[in-house]
N, C-alpha and C positions, 0 to 999 in steps of 0.2 A: 504494500500500500504506500502511496506517496505521502510525504510529510507536508502538513499544512499548519499555518500559524493559528493559534487559538483565537476563537472569536466568542465574544460575550455579547448577549443581547438582553435587554429589558428588565423591568422590575416585576416581581411576582406579588401581585395583590389580587385576591379573588373577590368575587361579588355574588350577585343574587342567585337564589334558587327559587322554587315556585311556591304554589299554594297547597296547603293541606298535606295529606300523604301523597307522595308523588312517584311518578315514573318518568324517566328522562324524555326530553323533547328539545328541539333546537331553541337556542336563546341568543339574543344579541349581546355584544359586549358592553362594558361600562368603562367610562373614562378613568384614568389612573392618575395619581399625584405625580407631578413632574420630578424627575431626578436627573442627574448628570448623564447625558447620552454618550454612547460609544459608537463610533463609525466602524463597521466591520471591514477588515482589510482584505476580505476574500470574497470573490464572486463565484457561485457554483453554477456550472453549466450543464451537468449531466446528472440525472436522478430519475428514480421511479417512485411514485407515491400513490397509495390507494387507501381507501377507507371502506370498511365493511362493518356489518352488525353481527357479532358472534352469537352462536346459539346459546340457549340457557335462559333461566329466569332471574332477572336482577332482583336485588333486595329492595323493597319499597322503603320510602322514608317520609318523614314529616318535614315541612319547610315553611318559610315565611312567604306570603304573597309578594311577588316582585314589585307590585305597585306601591307597597308601603315600606319597603326596605330603605333605611336612612343611611346606614353605614356598614361597610364590610372591610375587614382587615385580615391579612394572612401573614403572620409573623413567626419568626423563629423564637421559641420560648427558652429562655436561658436560666441556668441555676442562679439563685439569688438568696443568700442566707438571711438577708434582712427580713423578708416576709416570714421566713421560717421561725424566727425568734418571736414574731407577733403571734404566729399560730400556736406556739407552745404556751405563751402567756394566756391567750384566750382559752386554750384547753384546760389549763390549771384552774382558771377562774370558774369555768363551767363545772368542772369536776368537784371543786370545793362547794359550790352552790348546791349541787345535787346531794352531796354527802350531808350538808346541813339540813336539807329537807328530810332526808331519811332519818337523821338523828332526832329531829323534832317529832316525827311520826312514832319513832321507837320509844321516846320518853313521855308520850302522852299518858296522862293519869288514868284515862278511861277510854272506852270505845267511842263514847260521845265526843270527847275532846279530840280523839284521833280522826273521827269522821270530819269534824270541823276543820282541822288542820289539813286533811286530805283535800277537802273542797277548795281551801285557800291555795294549796299547792297546784292544783289543776288550773285554777284561774290564773295564777302567776305564770304557769307554763304557757297557757293560751296567749297571754300578753306578750311573752317572749317570742312566740311563733309569729304573732302579728308584726312585731318589730322586725323580725328577721325577713319576713316577706316584704315589708316596706323598704328595707335595705336592698333587697334583691331588685325591686322595681327601680329604686333610685340609681343603682349601679348601671342598670340597663339603659335607663333614660339618659344618664350622664354620658355614657359611651356613644349612644346613638346621636346625641346632639353635638358630639365633638368636644365635650368638656373633660374627657379623660382618655388616656392612652390605653392600648390593649393590656400592657403590663399591670396598670392600676386596676383595670376591670377584672383581670384574671386573679389578681391577688385577693380582691374583695369577694369574688364568687367562690374561690377556693376556701376562704375563711367561712363564708356562709354555709358551704357544703359541710365543712367539718363541724360547725356549730349545730347544724341540723342533725347530724349524726349523734352528737352528744345529747341533744334534746330528745331524740328518739329513745336513747337509753334512759333518760329521766322519765319519759312517758311510760316506758316498759316497767320501771320500778313502781311508778304510781299505779299502774294497772295491777301489778301483783298485790299491792296493798289494798286496792279496791276489792279484788277477788277475795282476799283473806277476811275482809270485814263484811262481805256479803251485802254490800250496799245495793241500792236500786241501779237499774241499767243506765241511768242518765250519765253518771260519771264515766262508766265504761265506754259508752258510745262517744262521749266527748274525747276521751283519750284515744280511741280508735281513729277518729277523724284527724286528730293532731298527728298521729303517726303517719298517716297517708299524706297529709299536707307537707310534712317534713321530708318524706321520701322524694317529693318533687324537686326539692332544693339541693339534693345530694346526688349529682350525676357523675358519670364516668370520666368526663373531660375535666370537671372540677377536681376530682380526686387525682387525676393524672397531673394537672397543673400544680397541685399542692405537693405531689411527690417530686416534681422537677424543682420547685422552689426549695424544697428541703434536701436536694441533692441525692434523693433516693432513686431517681431515674435520670437518664441522660436527657439533655436538651433536645427539643424537636419542634416541628411546625404545629401551630394551632390556628385554626380558621375561626373567625368571629364575624357574625352577621347580626344586626339588630335593627328593630324599629322602635317605636316609642316604648312598648312594653314587652315585645317579643325578642327572643334571642336564640341563635343557633351556634353551637360550639362543636367543632370537630377536631380530631387530632389523629396522628399516626404514631403507633408505637413500633417496636421491633417486629411484631407479628400480628397486629390487629389495627383495625380502624375503629375509632371511638366517636360517638356522636350523641349529643343531647340537645333537645329542642324544648323550649318553654314557650307555649302559645296560649296565654290566658285569654286572648281574644276569641279563642275557640270554645271557651267555657261559658256556660249560661249561668244565670242567677237563680234559676228555678230549682225545685226539689224533685224533679221528675226522676224516678229510679230507672235503672237499666238492668235487665236480667243478664245472667251469665251467658245464656244462649245468644242474646242480642250482641253483647260485647264480643263474644267469640266470632260471630259472623262478620262484625266490622273488622276485627283483627285479621281474619282470614282473607278478606277482600284487599286490605291495605298492605299486608305483609305475607303474601302467598308462600314465599320460599321458607320463611321462618315457620309458618303454620304447618306446611306439609312435613317438616322435619321434627315437629314438636314431640312426636311419639318416641324419638330416640333419646329424650332427656326427661326433664321434669317441667311441668307447666301448670299454671293455675289461673283462675279468674276470681277475683275477690274485690271488695271495697265497700265503704259505707254509703248508704243513701244514693245520691245521684252520681256517685263516682264508682267506676269499675276499672280495675288494673289487671291487664293481661300480662303475665310473666312467663317467659320461655327461657329455660337455662339448660346447660349440660348437653348441648348438641354441637356437632362439628361446625355449624355455621357461626355460632357465637351465642350471644345473649340479647334478649329484648324485653323491655318493660315499657308498656304503653298505657297511659292514663286516658280513659274515655269518659266524656261527660254525658250523662243521661238526658239532659235537656236538649243539647245540640246534636247528640249522637256523633260527635267528632272527637278525634284524638287531640289532646292539648299538651301532653308531655310525652316525650320519647327519650328513653335511655337505651343506647344500643352499643354492643361490642360485636364487630364483624371480623371473623378470621380472614386474614389476607389470602390464605390458601384457598378459601371458599369464594373469593371474589369473582363475580361474573360481570365482565365489562359490557357496556351498552354500545360502545364504538371502539373499533380497532383500526389504527392507522399504521401502515407499514411503508417504509421507504428504504430503497437500496441506493447507497451513495458512497463513493470512494472506498469500496470494498467492505462497507459495513451494512448490515441489515438491521434496521431499527424498528421495533414494534412498540407502539404506544397503546396500551389498553386503558380506557378511561370511562368515567361515569358522569354523573351530574356535577355541577359546579360545587366545589367544596368536598366532593367525594374522592374515593381512592383513584390513583393514577399510577400505572406501572410502566416503566420503560425497560425494554429488553434489548440488548445489543449483542449480536453474534457476527461472526465472520461470514460474509456473503458467499464465499466459495466453499468453506469447510463445515460451516454450521457450528463451529466451536464458540463458546462464550468469549466475549471480549471485555477486558478491563477498560472502562471508559469513565470519564467525568461528564456529568449531565447538568446542564443549566437551563433555566427557563426565563424568558424575558417577554416584555410587551411594549408596544408603542415605540420601538427603537431606542428604548432607555436601557440603563445598565442592568444586565441580567443578574440573577441570583442563583447560587449553587443549590442543586437538589441533592447531589451526593455522587458516590462512585458505585458502579455496578458490582454485585457480589459474585459468588461462584457460578450461579446459573446465568449470570450476565444481566441481572435485573436490579433496579432500584425503584423504591416507592416514594410517592409524594402525594399532595392533594391537588385536585383539578382546579386550575385557575379560571377566572372569568374571562369570557370573550376570546378573541383570536390571540394566540401566543406563539412564540418561536421557541422551539426546543433545540438546543445545541448539544451535540455529542462529540466529544474529543477522545480518541483512543490514546493509549500510551505511546504509540508511534506517530501521534499527531494526525492520523486520519480523522476526517470530520464529516458529520452529516448534520443537516439542518432541516427541520420539519416545521411547516406552518400549519397550525391546528386550530380549528374552531370547536370548542367543547360544547356539551349540551347543557341546557338548563333543566327545568322541570315543568311538567304539565300539570294542570289542575286535576285533582282526582276526587276531591270531596267538596 
C-alpha cells in the first residue's frame, strides 16, 4: 500500500433523535459550533463506496421529538477526582441520616410512638424525593438553555442517581418497619410509589459517569441531548452501549391504571428484539397505580427497564444496556480505498457505530486510527482498531467524514449520512 500523509477532518458533536420509541429513519443534519478548521493535504481519486441495510431486527429505543430538542453534546468524559470527593461526602450525609431515622424508630417507647415516628419519616423521605426531582429538572433545564456545560450536568445527574439509590435503601428500611408494625396499607403504598419514583432517577449512564468521575472506569464518550424537561444520555463502555431516557412529557397527570397485559403489549411493540429474547432470562411487569415497569434482564442482548404511564399508555423512562456483540446495524457503508476495506455499521443518531478495517486483498484485520469530523472542522479521534480490526463509537448527527489511517499511512475517507429516528408512538 502507498504511504499517505495523515488527514484530520471535523468536530464530533451529535444531535437529535426522534419521537417516542423509535426505529431508524433518515434525518437531516444540524449545525455545529465552529472550531479551528484543517485543510486536508490529500485528494482521493479512486474509491468504491456502497450503503446497504443489513438483515436483522434492530433494538427499539425511546427518544426526544426532534422539534423540541434544544441542545445536544457529544463529549469525551474524563476522570475527575473533584466530583468524587463530593459524592463521598453526600453519601456519608445520607447514610448518617438514614441511621438516625432507624435509631429513632428503634428507641420509640411504644408502638404508638413508633407509628408516629414512622409516618414522620415517610413524609420526610417524600420531601427529599420531591427535592431530588426538582434538582433533576433544574439540571436538565440549565443544560438545555446553555447555562451549564456537559461536565457540570453529568456531575449533578450522577450525584442525583447515587442519592436516589440511597433513598431507595431508606424507603426499603421504612417498608420493613411498616410491615413489622402491621400498619394500614397507606404507608406501604406511599413507600412503594417512592421506590419506583427513585428508580427513574438512577440510570445506567449516570452510574457509568459516577464510576468515571471516581476513576473506577476509564474515560469514554457520553452523548447528551435535552429539551426543557427531557433528557437522553448514552455512552459506550468496553463491551456495551448504555442509554437512559427521561421523558416526563410522556407522563399524564391522571390515575388511570394499566394492566400487566397492556404494559406487556406496549413493550413488545416498542422493543421487539428484547421481548422475543425475554424467555432466556428473567422478566417482570410491576408498578403502583398508573405506573407499570417492564424489566428484562439476564439475556444475551442486554438489559431493559421501561416505565409506562397508564394515562398516556406511552413509555416515559428507558434504562437500557445493549451488548455490543448483539448489535444489529440499520445501515452499513463499505468503501475500498488505497488497499483498505472499511465497513461502517451504524444506527440512529447517538446510537452505536462500529468501524471495521481489513486489508482489501487478504481480508486480514488492519491496525488503523479512526477519526470523525464534520463541516470541514478539526476532527476528533475515535480510537484504534482492535484485533478483529474494529473500533466502536457513537453515531454523530448529520453528514460526517470518517478518516482511517493505517500504520503504513494508507488512508480511506468515507462521507456518511447517518439516520435519525421515526415517530413510533
